[in-house]
C-alpha positions as CSV (number, residue, x, y, z in Angstrom):
1,X,-36.7,36.8,31.8
2,X,-33.7,35.8,29.8
3,X,-34.3,33.7,26.6
4,X,-31.4,32.0,24.9
5,X,-32.1,29.9,21.9
6,X,-29.0,27.8,22.0
7,X,-28.0,24.2,22.3
8,X,-26.2,23.3,25.5
9,X,-23.2,21.9,23.8
10,X,-22.6,25.1,21.9
11,X,-20.8,27.1,24.6
12,X,-17.4,25.7,25.6
13,X,-14.4,23.8,24.4
14,X,-14.9,21.5,27.4
15,X,-18.2,20.4,26.0
16,X,-16.7,19.8,22.6
17,X,-14.3,17.3,24.1
18,X,-17.2,15.1,25.2
19,X,-19.4,15.2,22.1
20,X,-19.3,12.5,19.5
21,X,-18.0,13.2,16.0
22,X,-21.6,13.2,14.7
23,X,-22.5,15.9,17.2
24,X,-19.8,18.4,16.4
25,X,-21.9,20.6,14.2
26,X,-24.9,22.6,15.3
27,X,-27.8,24.6,14.0
28,X,-27.1,27.5,16.4
29,X,-27.9,30.8,14.9
30,X,-26.4,34.1,16.1
31,X,-27.2,36.6,17.6
32,X,-28.9,34.9,20.5
33,X,-31.8,36.9,21.9
34,X,-31.4,37.9,25.6
35,X,-34.2,39.7,27.5
36,X,-33.7,42.1,29.3
37,X,-30.1,41.9,27.9
38,X,-26.6,41.3,29.2
39,X,-25.7,44.1,31.5
40,X,-22.3,43.0,32.6
41,X,-20.2,39.9,32.5
42,X,-20.8,36.8,30.4
43,X,-19.6,33.2,30.9
44,X,-20.2,29.7,29.7
45,X,-19.5,26.2,31.1
46,X,-20.5,23.9,28.3
47,X,-24.0,23.2,29.6
48,X,-25.3,26.6,30.8
49,X,-24.9,30.2,30.1
50,X,-24.3,32.8,32.9
51,X,-24.9,36.5,32.6
52,X,-25.1,39.6,34.8
53,X,-28.4,41.3,34.2
54,X,-30.2,44.3,35.6
55,X,-33.0,43.3,38.0
56,X,-34.9,46.6,37.4
57,X,-34.7,47.7,41.0
58,X,-31.3,49.3,40.8
59,X,-29.2,46.2,41.4
60,X,-27.7,43.4,39.3
61,X,-27.9,39.6,39.6
62,X,-26.4,36.6,37.9
63,X,-28.7,34.3,36.0
64,X,-28.1,30.7,34.9
65,X,-29.8,29.8,31.7
66,X,-30.8,26.4,30.4
67,X,-30.4,26.7,26.6
68,X,-32.7,23.8,25.8
69,X,-35.7,25.0,27.8
70,X,-34.8,28.6,27.2
71,X,-35.5,29.4,30.9
72,X,-33.6,30.8,33.8
73,X,-33.0,27.8,36.1
74,X,-31.2,29.6,38.9
75,X,-30.2,33.1,40.1
76,X,-27.2,34.1,42.2
77,X,-27.0,37.1,44.5
78,X,-23.8,39.1,44.6
79,X,-22.2,40.6,47.7
80,X,-22.3,44.0,46.0
81,X,-25.0,45.9,44.0
82,X,-23.4,46.0,40.6
83,X,-21.3,43.4,38.8
84,X,-19.0,44.0,35.8
85,X,-17.0,40.8,35.0
86,X,-17.8,37.1,35.2
87,X,-15.7,33.9,35.0
88,X,-16.3,30.2,35.8
89,X,-13.7,27.9,37.2
90,X,-13.6,24.7,39.4
91,X,-17.2,24.8,40.5
92,X,-17.3,28.5,41.2
93,X,-18.4,31.8,39.7
94,X,-16.0,34.7,40.0
95,X,-17.5,38.1,39.7
96,X,-15.8,41.5,39.8
97,X,-17.3,44.8,40.6
98,X,-16.0,48.0,39.2
99,X,-18.2,50.0,41.6
100,X,-17.1,48.1,44.8
101,X,-13.5,47.5,43.8
102,X,-13.8,43.8,44.8
103,X,-13.7,40.3,43.4
104,X,-16.0,37.6,44.9
105,X,-16.2,33.8,44.6
106,X,-19.8,32.4,44.5
107,X,-20.5,28.6,44.9
108,X,-22.2,27.3,41.8
109,X,-24.2,24.7,43.7
110,X,-25.1,26.5,46.9
111,X,-25.1,30.0,45.6
112,X,-23.5,31.5,48.6
113,X,-20.4,33.8,48.7
114,X,-17.3,31.8,49.4
115,X,-14.9,34.7,49.7
116,X,-14.3,38.2,48.5
117,X,-11.4,40.5,48.5
118,X,-10.6,44.0,47.4
119,X,-8.1,44.8,44.7
120,X,-6.2,47.9,43.8
121,X,-7.8,50.1,41.1
122,X,-11.0,49.4,39.3
123,X,-11.7,45.7,38.6
124,X,-13.9,45.6,35.5
125,X,-13.3,42.3,33.7
126,X,-12.2,39.0,35.4
127,X,-10.9,35.8,33.9
128,X,-9.6,32.5,35.3
129,X,-6.6,31.0,33.6
130,X,-3.8,28.6,34.6
131,X,-4.8,28.7,38.3
132,X,-4.9,32.5,38.6
133,X,-7.4,35.2,38.5
134,X,-6.8,38.0,36.0
135,X,-8.4,41.3,36.5
136,X,-8.7,44.2,34.0
137,X,-8.5,47.8,35.2
138,X,-9.9,50.3,32.6
139,X,-8.7,53.3,34.5
140,X,-5.0,52.2,34.7
141,X,-5.1,50.1,31.5
142,X,-3.4,47.2,33.3
143,X,-4.2,43.5,33.8
144,X,-3.3,42.2,37.2
145,X,-2.8,38.6,38.3
146,X,-4.0,37.3,41.7
147,X,-4.2,34.0,43.4
148,X,-7.7,32.8,44.2
149,X,-7.0,34.0,47.8
150,X,-6.4,37.5,46.6
151,X,-2.6,37.5,46.7
152,X,-1.2,39.9,44.1
153,X,1.2,38.2,41.7
154,X,2.0,40.9,39.1
155,X,0.6,42.8,36.2
156,X,1.2,44.0,32.7
157,X,0.4,47.2,30.9
158,X,-2.2,47.2,28.0
159,X,-2.0,50.9,27.1
160,X,0.0,50.1,23.9
161,X,-2.8,48.2,22.3
162,X,-6.1,49.0,24.2
163,X,-8.0,52.2,24.9
164,X,-10.1,50.8,27.8
165,X,-9.6,47.2,28.9
166,X,-13.0,46.4,30.3
167,X,-13.7,42.7,29.9
168,X,-11.6,39.5,30.1
169,X,-11.8,35.8,29.2
170,X,-9.2,33.1,29.3
171,X,-8.7,30.0,27.1
172,X,-5.9,27.8,25.9
173,X,-3.2,29.7,27.7
174,X,-4.3,33.1,26.4
175,X,-6.2,36.1,27.6
176,X,-8.9,37.8,25.5
177,X,-9.2,41.5,26.4
178,X,-12.4,43.3,25.5
179,X,-11.9,47.0,24.6
180,X,-14.8,49.3,25.6
181,X,-13.5,52.6,24.2
182,X,-16.3,55.1,23.4
183,X,-16.4,56.1,20.6
184,X,-15.8,52.6,19.2
185,X,-13.1,53.4,16.7
186,X,-10.5,51.4,18.7
187,X,-12.9,48.9,20.3
188,X,-12.5,45.1,19.7
189,X,-10.9,42.1,21.2
190,X,-7.2,41.7,21.8
191,X,-5.6,38.3,22.3
192,X,-2.5,38.4,24.5
193,X,-0.2,36.0,26.3
194,X,-0.1,36.0,30.1
195,X,3.0,38.3,30.0
196,X,1.0,40.8,27.9
197,X,2.4,40.1,24.5
198,X,-0.1,40.9,21.8
199,X,-0.9,38.0,19.5
200,X,-4.1,39.1,17.6
201,X,-6.4,42.1,17.4
202,X,-10.0,42.1,16.0
203,X,-12.1,45.3,15.6
204,X,-15.6,45.7,16.8
205,X,-18.6,47.8,15.7
206,X,-19.6,48.2,19.4
207,X,-17.9,48.5,22.7
208,X,-16.9,45.1,24.1
209,X,-18.4,45.2,27.6
210,X,-18.2,41.4,28.1
211,X,-16.4,38.5,26.4
212,X,-16.7,34.7,26.8
213,X,-15.1,31.8,25.1
214,X,-17.0,29.0,23.5
215,X,-16.3,26.1,21.1
216,X,-17.6,28.3,18.2
217,X,-15.4,31.2,19.1
218,X,-15.6,34.3,21.2
219,X,-19.0,35.5,22.4
220,X,-19.8,39.2,23.1
221,X,-22.9,41.2,23.7
222,X,-24.5,43.2,20.9
223,X,-25.5,46.9,21.4
224,X,-29.0,45.7,22.5
225,X,-27.6,43.1,24.9
226,X,-28.1,40.0,22.8
227,X,-25.2,37.4,22.5
228,X,-23.3,37.5,19.2
229,X,-20.5,35.3,17.9
230,X,-17.7,37.8,17.6
231,X,-15.0,35.6,16.2
232,X,-16.3,32.6,14.3
233,X,-13.1,31.2,13.0
234,X,-11.6,29.5,16.0
235,X,-8.7,27.0,15.6
236,X,-9.5,23.4,14.7
237,X,-9.0,20.7,17.3
238,X,-6.1,18.4,16.5
239,X,-6.1,14.8,17.9
240,X,-3.2,12.6,16.9
241,X,-4.8,9.5,18.6
242,X,-3.7,7.3,21.4
243,X,-0.1,6.2,22.1
244,X,0.7,2.8,20.5
245,X,3.1,0.0,21.3
246,X,4.1,-2.7,18.8
247,X,6.9,-4.8,17.6
248,X,9.7,-4.0,15.2
249,X,9.1,-4.5,11.4
250,X,5.3,-4.5,11.8
251,X,2.8,-2.1,10.1
252,X,1.5,0.8,12.2
253,X,-1.4,3.1,11.4
254,X,-1.7,6.5,13.0
255,X,-5.2,7.9,13.5
256,X,-6.0,11.6,13.5
257,X,-9.7,11.1,12.6
258,X,-10.9,12.5,15.9
259,X,-9.6,16.0,14.8
260,X,-12.4,18.4,13.9
261,X,-13.4,22.0,13.1
262,X,-15.6,23.4,15.9
263,X,-17.3,25.6,13.2
264,X,-18.4,22.4,11.4
265,X,-16.1,22.8,8.4
266,X,-13.7,20.3,6.8
267,X,-10.2,19.8,8.0
268,X,-7.0,18.7,6.2
269,X,-4.0,16.8,7.6
270,X,-0.3,16.9,7.4
271,X,1.8,14.4,9.4
272,X,5.5,14.5,10.1
273,X,7.9,12.5,12.3
274,X,9.6,14.6,15.0
275,X,11.7,12.0,17.0
276,X,13.0,8.5,16.9
277,X,14.5,6.3,14.2
278,X,13.5,7.6,10.8
279,X,10.6,5.9,9.0
280,X,8.7,6.6,5.8
281,X,5.1,7.8,6.3
282,X,2.7,6.6,3.6
283,X,-0.4,8.8,2.9
284,X,1.0,11.6,5.2
285,X,-1.7,14.0,4.0
286,X,-4.6,11.8,5.3
287,X,-6.2,11.2,8.7
288,X,-4.7,7.7,8.9
289,X,-1.1,7.4,7.5
290,X,0.9,4.2,7.8
291,X,4.5,3.2,8.3
292,X,6.6,0.2,8.8
293,X,8.4,0.1,12.1
294,X,12.2,-0.1,11.9
295,X,14.5,-3.0,13.0
296,X,15.6,-1.6,16.4
297,X,18.4,-2.5,18.8
298,X,16.6,-2.0,22.1
299,X,13.1,-0.5,22.4
300,X,12.7,2.9,20.7
301,X,10.1,5.7,20.8
302,X,9.0,7.4,17.6
303,X,7.0,10.7,17.8
304,X,4.7,12.0,15.2
305,X,3.0,15.3,14.8
306,X,-0.2,16.1,12.9
307,X,-1.0,19.6,11.8
308,X,-4.7,20.1,11.2
309,X,-6.0,23.0,9.1
310,X,-9.6,24.2,8.7
311,X,-11.1,25.3,5.4
312,X,-11.3,29.1,6.2
313,X,-10.0,31.5,3.6
314,X,-7.0,32.1,5.8
315,X,-6.7,28.6,7.4
316,X,-6.4,28.2,11.1
317,X,-4.2,25.4,12.3
318,X,-3.6,23.2,15.3
319,X,-1.1,20.5,16.1
320,X,-1.0,17.4,18.3
321,X,1.6,14.6,18.8
322,X,1.6,10.9,19.5
323,X,4.3,8.5,20.6
324,X,4.7,5.0,19.2
325,X,6.9,2.6,21.1
326,X,8.7,0.0,19.0
327,X,9.6,-3.2,20.9
328,X,12.9,-5.0,20.1
329,X,12.0,-8.6,19.6
330,X,15.6,-9.7,20.3
331,X,15.0,-13.0,18.4
332,X,18.0,-15.3,18.1
333,X,18.4,-19.0,17.4
334,X,19.9,-21.9,15.5
335,X,18.7,-25.1,13.9
336,X,20.6,-28.3,14.4
337,X,20.1,-31.8,13.1
338,X,21.6,-35.3,13.2
339,X,23.9,-34.9,10.3
340,X,24.9,-32.5,7.5
341,X,24.4,-35.2,4.9
342,X,21.1,-37.2,5.0
343,X,20.4,-40.7,3.6
344,X,17.4,-40.9,1.4
345,X,14.4,-42.4,3.2
346,X,15.8,-42.3,6.8
347,X,14.3,-40.6,9.8
348,X,16.2,-37.6,11.3
349,X,15.7,-35.4,14.3
350,X,15.7,-31.6,13.9
351,X,16.2,-29.2,16.9
352,X,15.4,-25.5,17.1
353,X,17.1,-23.4,19.8
354,X,15.4,-20.0,20.1
355,X,15.2,-17.0,22.4
356,X,13.4,-13.6,22.3
357,X,12.7,-10.6,24.4
358,X,8.9,-11.1,24.1
359,X,6.8,-14.2,24.1
360,X,6.1,-15.7,20.7
361,X,4.9,-18.6,18.6
362,X,7.5,-20.6,16.6
363,X,7.2,-22.2,13.2
364,X,9.9,-23.9,11.1
365,X,10.0,-23.5,7.3
366,X,11.2,-26.8,5.6
367,X,11.2,-28.2,2.1
368,X,7.7,-29.3,1.0
369,X,8.9,-32.8,0.1
370,X,10.0,-33.6,3.7
371,X,7.4,-35.5,5.7
372,X,6.9,-34.6,9.4
373,X,6.1,-37.1,12.2
374,X,3.5,-35.0,14.0
375,X,3.0,-37.5,16.8
376,X,6.6,-37.1,17.9
377,X,8.6,-34.2,19.1
378,X,7.9,-30.9,21.0
379,X,4.1,-30.6,20.9
380,X,3.6,-30.0,17.2
381,X,0.3,-28.2,16.8
382,X,-0.1,-28.6,13.0
383,X,1.7,-28.8,9.7
384,X,0.7,-26.7,6.7
385,X,1.7,-26.6,3.1
386,X,2.9,-23.2,1.9
387,X,1.0,-21.4,-0.8
388,X,3.9,-21.5,-3.1
389,X,4.1,-25.3,-2.9
390,X,7.8,-25.2,-2.1
391,X,7.7,-25.3,1.7
392,X,5.9,-26.7,4.7
393,X,5.3,-24.9,8.0
394,X,5.7,-26.8,11.2
395,X,3.9,-25.0,14.1
396,X,4.6,-25.7,17.8
397,X,2.2,-25.3,20.8
398,X,5.1,-24.3,23.1
399,X,5.9,-20.5,23.1
400,X,9.4,-19.1,23.1
401,X,10.6,-16.4,25.5
402,X,14.0,-17.0,27.0
403,X,16.2,-20.0,25.9
404,X,13.8,-22.6,24.4
405,X,14.5,-25.9,22.6
406,X,12.0,-27.5,20.3
407,X,12.5,-30.8,18.4
408,X,10.7,-32.9,15.9
409,X,11.3,-35.7,13.5
410,X,11.2,-35.8,9.7
411,X,11.5,-38.5,7.0
412,X,14.1,-37.7,4.4
413,X,12.8,-37.8,0.8
414,X,13.9,-40.5,-1.6
415,X,15.1,-37.9,-4.2
416,X,18.8,-37.1,-3.8
417,X,20.1,-33.6,-4.1
418,X,20.3,-30.3,-2.1
419,X,17.4,-29.1,0.0
420,X,17.0,-25.6,1.5
421,X,15.7,-25.2,5.0
422,X,14.7,-21.5,5.3
423,X,15.1,-19.4,8.5
424,X,12.6,-20.5,11.1
425,X,10.1,-17.8,12.2
426,X,8.7,-16.3,15.4
427,X,5.5,-14.3,15.8
428,X,5.1,-12.2,18.9
429,X,2.0,-12.8,20.9
430,X,0.0,-10.1,22.6
431,X,0.6,-7.5,19.9
432,X,-2.0,-6.4,17.4
433,X,-1.1,-7.0,13.7
434,X,2.1,-8.9,14.6
435,X,3.6,-10.8,11.7
436,X,5.9,-13.8,11.3
437,X,9.6,-12.6,11.5
438,X,12.5,-14.7,10.3
439,X,15.2,-15.5,12.8
440,X,18.3,-14.5,10.7
441,X,21.1,-17.0,10.3
442,X,19.0,-20.1,10.9
443,X,18.7,-21.2,7.3
444,X,20.7,-24.1,5.9
445,X,21.2,-26.3,2.8
446,X,21.4,-30.0,3.4
447,X,22.4,-32.8,1.0
448,X,20.5,-36.1,0.6
449,X,22.4,-39.1,-0.8
450,X,21.3,-42.6,-1.7
451,X,19.2,-44.3,-4.4
452,X,17.0,-41.9,-6.3
453,X,13.8,-43.8,-6.7
454,X,12.1,-41.0,-8.7
455,X,14.5,-40.9,-11.6
456,X,13.9,-42.8,-14.9
457,X,16.5,-45.0,-16.6
């Protein structure tokens, strides 16, 4: 019987993507006891662990372990007596046999052998990465690439940095090579690209007969066949948030708070802009920096990158990007009235001609002392006094998009002099946090003439 005291979510990066932020830490303790012990390949899928074990009658089998109940929930026969490498991909187990010189695909649900094919040399470890099977040959010290139908695609030599490449795992576009040299002076795990370029090397106190990836790092068997966490400082996960769309000149907030450290540690942030019209990021070293969108001539895309670092002594980093689309409002307009000089106390018509690229609400900004006839004109929804006491806002029910004309009527105040009508404003609808934007060039200064009834002799 195999006993694995481990939570189900502990194994793979795929599982980490579906956990909530509160669930991203775990009380998992390593090493994990396995009885009778891992005797070949090791793999995880985010919910279950899979291992090749010795049945005790001279053959191997694959066991599927439920970490919560600590029981073997299924077993899989292999089309050969002894297995050496194990991988999981797209609903199948892939198992290699050094003794048989073959690789076989086993259906995870039905348990039967789907296909098997022979490979040149001695296939010890097997990994699935980027649509290909990768097979390690400890005799020739090469890693070969095959299609899932057994078609040979090429290989690379590992002799420069391994003694005996025995086990393989694949994750995040990289291959992990387990070195099973005996004595163990050169054993460990090498991280390489798919063309064989060495990226990292970690020594081991035991031969690495199996290796698997998990969200905590790399798992390998101990000398007694238990599962240990071989590398526990995996890269953090960077998440720059979802793409956003909004209007020019509004405030945007980026959100990298979904980033996390799979080891349960703290992360730090550093945001930069990598494309688009330049803006100033505020609080760029936090999870949620802000910026003000620029005034654009035509829609524009701004790209931002967040670099997330963990709190390891030698920090690991990860990056992610997000696009922000800034929409050009394209607001234009003019204000016209019955005259450039008004007579005190008379009624006058004011007309707003407006157009915009996006649908929006309109309000005019007029002197506070001018009275508005709300019952006349183009569907006035309300009139409000400005907080500064100097202006009134005239709101309209009708929305502007293409060429739109709005009119209303005002009573000219009795006091003579000059009065300033500010630019009328448009606020785009359908966009979060949209603000009122002045339509440039629509302000005017008018003169009121006539008896000043508010002056003293």
